[in-house]
C-alpha positions, 0 to 999 in steps of 0.5 A: 483562491486556493481551490482555483489556483492551487497551493504552492509548495516546495517540491522537496516537501513531497520528494525526499532528497538523498545523497546519490551515488554514481549519479543514480538520480541524475535525471532529477537535478538539484534545481528541481527540488528547489522549485515549487509544485502546485497542489490542486485540491480534488474538491470531491474529497472535501470532508468536514472532520468531526473529531476536531473543530472548524477543520476540513480536509481535502485531498490534493493532486500535485502538479508542476508549475507548468501544469504537468502531473508530478510523475512520482505522485502515487495518487496520480499513478493510481488514477492513470492505471484506473483510466487505463482500466476504463479504456479497456472497458472495465472498472475495479471494485475494491477494498483494503483490509489493515492490521495495525497496533494501538499503544498506550501513551509512550514513556521515557525510561533511561532516555529510551522511548518505550510504549505499552500495548493497549488491551487485546480486546480493545473494543471492550476496553475503550468503547468511546474511542472505537465509536468516535473513530468509526463514526468519524471515519464514515463522515470523513469518507472512509466507510468501515465494514468491521473493526475487531481484535487481531492476534497480537496484544493491542493489534486490531484489524479493520476492513472497509466497504468496497468502492469503485475507482480511486475511492478505495485508496482514498478511504485507506489513506484517510483512515491511516491519517485519521486514526492517529488524530483520533487516537491522540485525543485518547492518549493512544499511539497507532502504528502500521509499522511491522515490528520484530515478532509482530506483523501488520498485514494489508490486503486488497480485495478486488473484483472485475467479475461475479465469478472467476470467468475467463477474464478473471483467470486472465487477471489472476494470471497477470498478478502471478506473472508479475508477483516478483516485481510488484511485491516490493511495492506491496511490502516495501521494507525489510521487516514486512517481507519476513512473513513471506517465508511462511509460504515455504518451510524450506530455506531459499531466496524465493517462495512461490506465490500460490492461489486457491479458492477460500484459502487464507494461507495463499498469496491470492485467495479467491473468495466466493462466499459471504454474498459479495460475489467472487473476488480476489484477496491480494495478501502480498501487501503489508500495512506499511505499503502505500495504498495508491501504489498497491492499487496501481500495481494490482491493476497494471499486473492484472490488466496485462494478464487480460490483454495477453490472455494469460492463463496460470497453467501456461505460467506454471509450464513456463516456470518449469523451463526457466532457470531465472526467477520464476514468474509467480515467485516472491523474492524474500529479500527486498534487494532482489525484488527491486531487481525484478521491478527494474527488469519488468518492462510491463510494470515499469511502463505502466507506473512510469520509468521516472517513478520506478527509478526514484522508488528504487533509488530511495529503497537502495538508500534505505537499505544502505543506511538501515543499520545506522538508522536502527534507533530511528527505526524503533520510532518509525512506527509512530509515523507510518 
């Protein structure tokens, strides 16, 4: 019955409510949050979870009771962009890479919650946990390519095998949820949140081409042209934008997003080694970003570059003659990135004005309450 008719759920469970100022969210009235939405299961994502008993998961798409897609649903937005890509004769082959932290069980000391990083080389510390995680993820639909230690204590890096279409984001979404469930069995806590002094990065490697052809250059140029706008979807919190400053030693409001061949220090690293064919590694993203939004924003920007035949040489030339925000620059402040997103008519049209207005309003609300919620933010890592 649920597979056919869907699962009814209050809309407020999926769209957070806030106290709007100056009617900034007047397009969503109070009754909308009290009505039901319908979750329709995508049965192709049905997987039995091996790390628990008699349980399976299925990813659902959200609709209104009238059958219209929920315009704020990140998965819907990603699928819409993939459809646009297909209509233009392309398909996207992509994979996510994540850094995250694994902590030992939390303890309460003097009413404060603290946690301890797990061993730096976790692989040698708890092979049973790693084995169950990798095997479990494979059966849950997230095919892991590598799992290794990263730079910080308890910090790990995971990469997935590339997949076509929405499967890449589904794999990332599955992993982010599943690893916390597996870790709990072993008394670990997993966090993707970027804490002070330790940055958890996220990257999207993707390709439409076997070499950086003219279409590939157009795609890369689209990414550079819309970097300012899409950066707030890829690094959606204040703390996860701080590493952007590593692209420049000068103190400024923005930094240039650069690209190069086989250079991991660049925002867009064009890799052409390792037998995978040439692909672009988008390193703007943070591990806290929603994988569906990262996928959607990447397609929207890249496809615009292909449609308009953009070339990065032209973009650099245009930058030299404008006093406004440079096309390939990254605002260091989240507030400035939100302004760039609102001004970018191409990205706004691609992702939908309803979503953009909702996203911007939510982010402004978070910025306004950031100082008051400092204690909450200390524990936020357990939930992201």
